[in-house]
C-alpha positions, 0 to 999 in steps of 0.5 A, spaced: 833 597 618 830 598 625 829 591 626 833 590 632 832 597 635 829 597 642 830 605 643 830 611 639 831 618 642 829 623 636 829 629 641 835 632 637 832 631 630 830 637 626 824 635 622 821 642 621 822 641 613 820 634 612 815 632 608 815 625 607 815 620 613 813 614 609 815 608 613 820 612 618 819 607 623 817 601 619 819 594 622 822 597 628 820 590 631 823 590 638 821 598 639 817 598 645 816 606 646 817 612 642 816 619 644 815 623 638 812 629 642 818 634 639 817 632 632 815 638 627 810 635 622 807 641 620 810 640 613 809 633 612 804 630 606 805 623 607 805 618 613 804 612 609 806 606 613 810 610 618 809 605 624 807 599 620 809 593 623 812 595 629 809 589 633 812 590 640 810 598 640 806 599 647 807 606 648 807 612 642 806 619 644 804 623 637 800 628 641 803 633 638 803 631 631 800 636 626 797 633 620 793 638 617 797 637 610 797 630 610 794 627 604 796 619 605 796 615 612 795 609 608 797 603 613 800 608 618 799 604 624 798 597 620 800 591 625 801 595 631 799 589 635 801 591 642 798 598 642 792 598 647 791 605 646 792 610 641 791 618 642 790 621 635 786 627 638 791 632 635 790 629 628 787 634 623 786 630 617 782 635 613 786 634 607 787 626 608 785 622 601 788 615 602 786 612 609 786 605 607 788 600 613 790 606 618 789 602 624 788 595 620 791 589 625 792 593 631 789 587 634 790 589 642 787 596 641 781 597 645 778 604 644 779 609 638 776 616 638 777 619 631 770 623 633 775 629 631 777 627 624 774 631 618 774 625 613 770 629 607 776 629 603 778 621 603 777 617 597 779 611 600 778 608 607 778 600 605 780 596 611 781 602 616 778 598 621 780 591 619 783 586 624 781 590 630 780 584 634 780 587 641 776 593 640 770 595 644 769 602 643 770 607 637 768 614 637 766 615 629 768 621 625 763 627 624 765 628 617 766 623 612 765 622 605 758 620 603 761 616 597 765 612 601 762 606 606 767 605 611 766 598 614 767 597 621 771 591 624 764 588 627 757 590 628 757 595 633 751 598 637 750 605 638 748 608 645 741 609 643 741 601 641 741 602 633 746 597 630 751 598 624 756 594 620 758 600 616 759 608 616 755 611 611 752 618 610 746 615 614 750 613 620 749 616 627 755 620 629 755 617 636 759 612 640 759 605 638 759 600 643 
């Protein structure tokens, strides 16, 4: 268990053959920062719960993550209660199927930009934004499944003044405020 670990140096870990990163840093309750810029995630297919319940994580560098083969991100950042920002701009979730609770209960997160996400393969996105109690702005994905309604954490207003509480095929793809 990583419960009492405060720092982890992963710079020497060779992760280029790793396919499953499920729960890798789960319950790393005292971990404050984590730099994964050297991680090779090009072969990974599941990141389920990868950072789940890392309650004190305030800084997370995942800017180099290659997620083009990932199909499961269920609960990936679940209960990261001290993260105020999260840069997922490098993510390519075009093969993602399970998006349940990815950002659920990231209660300090103020902004989230997932406008680059192609979520057309997603079959389940329930609870993806549940518990984002500090969120002020979300940039929504351009592509998401027309068959799956994605509930927003609250009613948001687009920059043109339209109000929405779910994303669906008729929702605009602009910044939510």
